[in-house]
NUMIGU-249041 format. One record per residue (C-alpha): residue in one letter; x, y, z. Coordinates in steps of 0.001 Angstrom, whole numbers, padded with zeros to 6 digits, always signed. Layout:
// NUMIGU-249041
AXYZ/...
***
This chain:
// NUMIGU-249041
M-049605-047847+022359/I-049070-050910+020207/Q-052102-053157+020088/P-051490-056888+020665/K-051696-059070+017584/V-054516-061560+017347/A-053136-065069+016921/S-054162-068569+017942/Y-052950-069912+021248/G-049709-071833+020690/S-048709-069592+017786/W-047401-066636+019780/K-043791-065663+019197/S-041801-065615+022429/P-038435-064193+023482/I-038033-067227+025765/T-036243-069514+023339/T-034479-072818+023794/D-031156-071079+023158/L-031881-068703+026027/I-032812-071615+028295/T-029712-073664+027522/A-026863-071426+026437/R-027521-068603+028875/T-028771-070526+031896/I-026857-072586+034448/G-027958-074773+037319/L-026944-073727+040816/G-026318-076565+043225/Q-024476-077312+046438/I-023179-074483+048654/A-020180-074690+051018/L-018671-072099+053388/D-014982-071957+054300/G-014119-069019+056516/E-015107-065873+054605/D-015135-067712+051280/V-018313-069027+049651/Y-018258-071978+047253/W-021018-073409+045111/S-021435-075833+042221/E-022659-074830+038767/F-024208-077204+036258/R-023438-075897+032762/P-025407-077308+029828/S-023171-075346+027444/E-020141-077349+028654/Q-021682-080728+027861/G-023448-080819+031205/R-020261-080405+033243/T-020547-079341+036904/V-017835-077057+038263/I-017026-075606+041684/V-016960-071818+041889/K-015408-069688+044642/R-016228-066163+045824/N-013606-064721+048172/I-013761-061994+050802/N-012949-059401+048119/H-016005-060497+046106/Q-013826-061998+043373/I-015365-065021+041664/Q-013359-067769+039988/D-013841-071279+038639/I-012000-073856+040708/T-012591-077035+038692/P-010408-077363+035573/V-011469-079111+032386/P-012211-082008+032024/F-013177-082625+035659/N-016892-082859+036390/V-017920-082581+040061/R-020664-085134+040517/T-021124-088321+042495/R-023307-091268+041546/V-024034-092551+045052/H-027735-093512+045002/E-027499-092542+041280/Y-028961-089136+042196/G-025781-088112+044040/G-025573-084921+046070/N-022998-083400+048420/S-020219-084109+045956/F-017623-081729+047434/F-016481-080014+050624/V-013837-077412+051451/V-011397-077242+054371/D-008986-074327+054839/G-008928-073529+051145/T-008479-077135+049994/V-011299-078629+047933/Y-012236-082321+048076/F-014585-083560+045355/S-015942-086573+043525/N-015207-086705+039790/F-018021-088019+037624/A-015993-089925+035031/D-014161-092248+037442/Q-016040-091590+040718/R-012726-091156+042544/L-012248-088596+045281/Y-009808-085791+044465/R-007965-083208+046531/Q-007310-079808+045009/Q-005598-076722+046277/I-006640-073557+044491/N-004960-072994+041098/T-003420-076471+041084/E-004326-079687+039325/P-006574-082058+041312/Q-004827-085081+042814/A-006640-088412+043200/I-007031-089691+046755/T-008902-092946+046206/P-007674-095744+043914/E-009226-096722+040597/A-012100-098999+041559/A-015872-099294+041157/V-016485-097401+044397/R-018393-094146+044782/Y-018139-091540+047547/A-020390-088724+048784/D-021484-086626+051757/G-017952-086147+053085/I-016645-084279+056119/F-013102-083728+057357/E-011805-085144+060634/R-009087-082674+061612/Q-007566-084685+064444/R-006431-087500+062144/H-006560-085652+058801/R-009056-088115+057417/I-012283-087935+055427/I-015479-089518+056759/C-018047-090145+054041/V-020618-092462+052495/S-019125-095219+050350/E-021010-097258+047737/D-019057-100319+046585/H-019888-101710+043122/T-016833-103947+042827/I-018677-107269+043002/A-020470-107780+039698/G-023948-109218+039756/R-024808-108256+043323/E-026296-105242+045011/P-023709-102559+045831/I-022664-102258+049473/N-023142-098958+051278/T-021062-098090+054355/L-019603-095167+056236/V-015845-095083+055805/S-012818-093142+057027/L-010358-092319+054233/G-006749-091300+054642/L-005359-088687+052278/A-003120-091401+050851/G-006184-093452+049917/D-006351-096048+052711/S-009912-096856+053762/K-011395-098053+057057/T-015017-099053+057457/L-016679-097244+060358/V-020267-098479+060066/S-021784-101265+057994/G-024748-103614+057970/N-027533-101246+056897/D-028643-100841+053312/F-028102-097070+053237/Y-026250-094313+055074/A-026283-090527+054955/S-025301-087371+056809/P-022179-088335+058800/R-021693-085328+061075/L-018837-084859+063572/S-019329-082962+066835/P-017219-079781+067132/D-014999-081352+069814/G-014372-084341+067521/S-015547-086871+070091/R-018802-088100+068544/L-020212-088904+065124/A-023899-088780+064179/W-025352-090364+061051/L-028528-091621+059403/A-029211-095194+058346/W-032165-096987+056794/N-033013-100279+055174/H-035089-101728+052363/P-037927-101281+051573/N-037956-097824+053180/M-037008-094676+051380/P-035473-091992+053620/W-038773-090063+053842/D-040540-093223+055075/G-038318-094102+058014/T-034688-093596+059014/Q-032610-094162+062133/L-030484-091497+063799/W-027331-092951+065375/V-024575-091509+067516/G-021231-093121+068337/E-018007-092191+070102/L-014908-091734+067980/L-012251-093797+069734/A-008490-093190+069919/D-007783-095492+066965/G-010383-093703+064816/S-013005-096428+065063/L-016508-095998+066487/G-017671-097308+069865/N-020660-097044+072169/T-023043-096551+069265/Q-026700-095962+070020/Q-029840-095218+068064/I-031402-092091+069527/A-034372-091431+067199/G-036208-092670+064148/G-037458-096046+063059/L-039563-097761+060430/S-042235-095051+060434/E-040342-091943+061536/S-038261-090009+059050/I-035210-088198+060435/F-033584-085487+058332/Q-030323-083501+058608/P-028610-084141+061943/E-026330-081217+062861/W-024201-080366+065897/S-024253-076899+067422/S-021012-075312+068618/D-021776-076393+072200/N-021874-080064+071092/N-025654-080549+071200/L-027242-082573+068407/Y-030185-081196+066438/F-032308-082950+063827/I-035634-082851+061994/S-038302-085526+062556/D-041814-086094+061210/R-042953-088004+064314/T-045963-085638+064623/G-046860-085935+060948/W-044841-082845+060009/W-041063-082445+059707/N-040197-080293+062738/L-037004-079385+064622/Y-035737-081324+067671/R-032705-081338+069971/W-030965-084260+071690/Q-029415-082981+074889/D-028396-084873+078037/E-029871-088079+076569/N-033284-086402+076165/I-035148-085289+073031/E-037099-082046+073051/A-039185-080383+070349/L-038106-076909+069258/T-040988-076329+066840/Q-044511-077738+066701/M-045990-076425+063475/E-048045-077780+060597/A-045101-076954+058385/E-042237-078874+056790/F-038735-077946+057942/G-037347-080933+056016/C-037571-082342+052507/P-037151-085734+050805/L-033535-086903+050771/W-033397-087638+047042/V-029925-086102+046936/L-027437-086293+049775/G-026540-083202+051748/A-029888-081416+051505/S-029824-078642+054109/T-032629-076523+055560/Y-030901-075043+058607/G-027580-074136+060223/F-026155-072381+063288/E-025123-068749+063545/S-024188-069436+067165/A-024959-072013+069839/N-028148-070129+070675/R-029269-069053+067220/M-030335-071242+064314/I-031278-069993+060860/C-033827-072288+059242/T-036299-072508+056394/Y-039701-074167+056233/T-042621-074514+053833/Q-046347-074024+054272/Q-048871-074294+051430/G-046111-074363+048838/I-044253-071249+050070/W-040832-071397+051743/Y-039926-069001+054549/L-036601-068066+056183/A-036554-067704+059972/S-034320-067299+063001/L-034831-069707+065899/D-033651-068966+069422/T-032582-072418+070627/T-032909-071333+074255/T-036495-070038+074126/S-037660-071820+070929/Q-038900-068454+069666/L-039191-068392+065870/K-038814-065069+064069/L-039388-064638+060342/L-036596-063059+058311/P-038232-061136+055460/T-037113-062041+051936/P-038740-061630+048499/Y-038316-065356+047820/T-040830-068209+047797/E-038331-071049+047256/I-035345-071394+049625/S-032955-074352+049889/G-029345-075350+050496/V-029080-073254+053662/K-025528-072754+054986/V-024826-070574+058020/T-021794-069100+059731/A-021286-066245+062179/G-023052-063176+060843/K-024370-064522+057569/V-026452-067167+055833/V-026082-068286+052216/F-028791-070161+050333/R-030388-070870+046958/A-033508-068818+046358/S-036063-067941+043720/S-039529-066469+043339/P-042260-066250+040693/T-040396-063322+039124/E-036764-064214+039872/L-034737-067145+038634/T-032701-069233+041053/A-029754-067415+042592/I-027132-067904+045280/V-028066-065308+047908/Q-026245-064077+051007/L-028046-062491+053954/D-026159-060289+056419/L-027754-061224+059733/A-026829-057932+061418/T-028290-055634+058760/E-030725-058145+057162/K-029375-056976+053804/L-029606-059442+050926/E-026898-059783+048279/V-027131-061910+045150/L-023804-063691+044622/R-024689-065538+041411/R-027769-065805+039220/S-028644-068858+037168/S-029061-066544+034195/D-028142-062964+033360/V-031161-062738+031090/T-033861-060248+032000/I-037316-060895+030581/D-039931-058180+030387/P-042707-058990+032901/G-045161-058686+030037/Y-044011-062138+028902/L-044133-063823+032309/S-047097-065793+033603/L-047444-065497+037381/P-048320-068706+039261/Q-051741-069087+040829/S-051996-071603+043687/I-055233-073540+043454/E-056873-076339+045365/Y-059690-078371+043933/P-061866-081406+044719/T-060501-084726+043563/A-061479-088392+043852/N-062945-089823+047073/G-063990-086412+048397/Q-060408-085283+048904/T-058566-082090+048006/A-055564-081760+045716/Y-053209-078847+045078/A-051636-077373+041974/I-050040-074269+040509/F-051758-072784+037450/Y-050013-070625+034850/P-052316-068902+032329/P-050954-067909+028912/K-049150-064552+028968/N-047477-062575+026192/R-047783-058793+025985/D-047580-058896+022181/Y-050510-061242+021586/T-054110-061985+022313/A-056384-064716+021029/L-059894-064641+019657/E-062501-064260+022382/T-064093-067491+021213/E-060873-069490+021662/K-059644-071073+024868/P-056016-072105+025335/P-054574-075609+025234/L-053401-076920+028594/I-050330-078948+029544/V-050724-080759+032853/K-047315-081408+034395/S-046840-084348+036754/H-043615-083964+038712/G-041105-086720+039365/G-040302-088529+042538/P-043204-089124+042970/T-042258-087708+046389/A-041313-084283+045057/A-043264-081039+044701/A-044202-078473+042093/S-042475-075155+042638/S-043736-071588+042232/N-040307-070268+041269/L-039704-068612+037921/S-038948-071363+035428/F-038154-070646+031799/M-039140-074261+031113/I-042729-073345+032073/Q-042641-069818+030629/Y-041523-071364+027325/W-045084-072697+027029/T-047129-069902+028578/S-045431-067191+026519/R-046482-069091+023392/G-050111-069206+024474/I-050287-072593+026179/A-051534-072820+029770/V-049728-075022+032308/L-051033-076782+035416/D-048228-078054+037682/V-049887-080595+039977/N-048957-081410+043577/Y-050834-084692+043558/G-051318-086876+046620/G-047869-088167+047547/S-046199-084790+047054/T-044013-083204+049691/G-044882-080030+051577/Y-048280-080984+052963/G-047292-083343+055782/R-046722-087078+056126/E-050407-087982+055730/Y-050555-086302+052329/R-047311-088042+051291/Q-048758-091388+052334/R-051887-090857+050259/L-049923-092479+047448/D-048992-095625+049422/G-050332-098579+047477/Q-052068-096162+045103/W-049381-095070+042642/G-050919-094874+039209/I-054326-094120+040722/V-054211-091163+043148/D-051649-089233+041114/V-053578-089818+037888/D-056893-088839+039494/D-055404-085602+040796/C-054033-084706+037350/V-057316-085568+035628/F-059477-083736+038166/G-057181-080711+037962/A-057526-080509+034188/L-061302-080974+034319/Y-061582-078357+037053/L-060029-075773+034726/V-062243-076930+031849/N-065372-076675+033979/I-064628-073119+035113/G-064134-072207+031478/I-060491-071151+031236/V-058940-073926+029094/D-059979-075921+026039/G-061254-079369+027020/E-060432-080695+023536/R-056779-079666+023752/L-055522-081180+026979/A-051967-082538+027140/I-050072-084224+029967/S-046306-084314+030351/G-043978-085763+032947/S-040526-087159+033549/S-039452-090297+035423/A-042191-091032+037976/G-044133-088177+036395/G-043698-089984+033103/Y-045386-093024+034663/T-048306-090843+035787/T-048470-089457+032259/L-048521-092898+030624/C-051139-094179+033079/A-053383-091176+032414/L-053119-091751+028666/T-053576-095521+028860/F-056334-095867+031422/G-058356-092735+030657/N-059421-090457+027823/T-059212-086983+029372/F-055962-086062+027640/K-055604-085891+023876/V-051801-086103+023726/G-048869-086778+026020/A-045114-086426+026410/S-043122-088964+028416/Y-039580-088135+029485/Y-037867-091388+030531/G-041169-092497+032058/V-041897-095859+033668/S-044170-098072+031582/D-043462-101531+033014/L-043621-101765+036792/E-042411-105358+036800/A-039364-104417+034751/L-038703-101517+037112/A-038975-103811+040138/R-036507-106247+038573/D-034146-103852+036844/T-033316-100592+038574/H-030633-099266+040881/K-030314-100129+044567/F-031667-096888+046043/E-035117-097362+044478/S-035106-101124+044029/R-037695-101666+046780/Y-039494-098337+046487/L-042412-099929+044675/E-043264-102115+047651/R-044749-099066+049343/L-046168-097452+046209/I-047626-100624+044675/G-047126-103684+046886/A-044744-106555+047541/Y-043212-108155+044460/P-043642-110832+043191/Q-046413-111619+045694/Q-048629-108893+044244/R-047494-109309+040687/Q-051063-109017+039427/I-051291-105407+040630/Y-047975-104606+038948/Q-049341-106003+035702/Q-052678-104211+036066/R-051026-100820+036549/S-048321-101151+033889/P-049256-099182+030754/I-047177-101537+028604/N-049643-104355+029345/H-052676-102371+028201/T-051606-100667+025004/E-054878-101784+023403/R-056516-099047+025470/L-054287-096295+024106/A-056070-093962+021746/C-053941-090805+021529/P-050538-089662+020256/I-047452-089741+022516/I-043913-088425+022161/F-041114-090174+024080/F-037695-088910+025231/Q-035072-091256+026657/G-031440-091175+027764/L-029688-094299+026516/E-027470-094572+029626/D-030360-094306+032081/K-029921-096744+034993/V-033070-095620+036827/V-035556-096229+034008/P-033709-098330+031423/P-034299-097506+027735/N-035964-100838+027001/Q-039100-099644+028814/T-039543-096665+026515/Q-038685-098676+023429/A-041385-101222+024287/M-044022-098476+024502/V-042888-096925+021233/T-043126-100290+019489/A-046630-100802+020859/L-047841-097461+019484/Q-046135-098094+016146/T-047896-101433+015880/K-051245-099951+016823/G-050961-097194+014234/L-051113-094270+016651/P-049050-091132+016006/V-045795-091546+017901/A-042367-089916+018027/Y-039254-091202+019796/L-036110-089230+020579/P-033313-091292+022192/F-030202-089441+023379/E-026731-090941+023442/G-024677-090139+026530/E-027643-089012+028627/Q-028782-090612+031846/H-031829-090013+034053/G-032409-086369+033173/F-030840-084498+030288/R-027729-082401+030935/K-026406-081424+027495/A-027610-078139+026030/E-028270-079524+022581/N-030454-082315+023979/I-032454-080032+026271/K-033023-077725+023300/K-034007-080535+020969/S-036441-082153+023401/L-038293-078887+024175/E-038607-077957+020526/A-039674-081466+019580/E-042431-081441+022204/L-043704-078090+020884/F-043550-079344+017296/F-045476-082478+018274/Y-048247-080497+019983/S-048506-078121+017016/R-049227-081037+014719/I-051718-082711+017057/F-053546-079521+018097/S-053262-077910+014653/F-051699-074561+015455/E-049050-072791+013410/L-045587-072256+014864/S-044332-068682+015048/E-040722-069650+014425/P-038968-072370+012454/I-038275-075560+014404/E-036404-078567+013103/P-039120-081100+012232/I-039143-084486+013888/I-040375-087766+012494/I-043910-088531+013661/E-044953-091994+012632/N-048521-092945+011732/T-049654-089413+010902/
***
């Protein structure tokens, strides 16, 4: 038996390389069912971040549908989602470059439906009676003003009719099976969809317009998620009216609860088309829900409301699509990367249709997640997932404790996941521990936990990250002198606040993080333009709080090195915010590195940029924490060292 080598934490050589993460890994996205055929979208870093539609037919043959240079991605709400649908073998999709809708029959060139204009489309369905598309439209044609969101009906020749207007946002247009009624979600500033939405239903009239519209659920403080019609024309939806997202049915003008659990059957609608349930028949729903960070798949009898678990080896389940006899979904676990999975409902046999990577890593290099809860500020409890260092080939000196990276997720209304992530194993297999924090405001623990962040962004999230790191220090499993914090977007703001207003962490990495709350309030896209009113307060009325909690205004308090990563086409967090922070650290004489990326937006999609940012972060930590790298990495410029 080969004895492990003794080497300092951070210096372990790992088979989980940046080339493996980028060149041999794809992102699996939206799923669509069309008869016996299964479609899904694949994000491919190796193709310059292009997203393509893939089809698997009844004979299990898999083929790419989207030809080069088309890129299936919509920019509605900037985050997009539900960018394609399929009807009788014809694919309809939004193309990223021009945001036009295209129609494509298999093995033919896509044909544009909508004209060239600054209008975006998403979340589409097909109205068979009139051969029209009903979808969300986001009109950017009037320069200098907020884009206009509506629900529209599009003819296949490109003519457009507005069905619903007047609200700030729309989502989830869903047509009843008999074609007589349309359901949809609407909400208005300053709400985000997880704060409060309205569920509407209207009759589709003979001329294709809507009449007799009525709001049947939701409001300013009730979040409705995923309306769907069953085959017998009853409307189902998810509501958090009890404090937890549970399942309901609207039938004969009455609303009845189908589940009453301290569990979340829904999720934040950051991207359109998110799906957690579907119908196998009028009396049987297949759904997924989360409790304490674990997702479960279940069958619900809609007549008796009896819920029966369907056993799977997965802890993360999303994108649920159901048809007679089968359910298809995205799934992963602590030992399995994300895959498109099909479940035969008669035999309960699982079949993997596509994996995000064909790479197999020896379990000896994989750190298994440990769910922890710990005391945090104000006598409350916070949650996190801890990954200790793990590499079968190495051990460290008994006297040494590992460095720790605390990860603060984005959103901030998102959640840390226990699924196998090479982005986390990249660190742990090199001897660096990771704590992925579900701070107050995270999803999965009910509405009350989400609302813990209301008015407290930059405080509660920071406290939970700090207390989590100190908890691990106090129980003696990480090095209190080598604590790092890293985050992207909203997580980048948490990171910058922790580094500016405290001294727990010795180094940080900000990926397109917010540093100037005032600038964000004045200069961001429509979807999030009023988000800060709930997280911080009304602007400009409470401008003083914005200034107090903006790291850019308190750079004199910074005392540790930071590395920054920024996409130069980012419309969510514009590059000027990051540049201002970099300049402040340069002026103060603190070690700082800045990596801007041409052609990238809010989140990096190109393989070479994902590779460069990961390696640069590792290089930066190696210089700050003084450990040797086990493999050559292209050096980056670190100023003031």
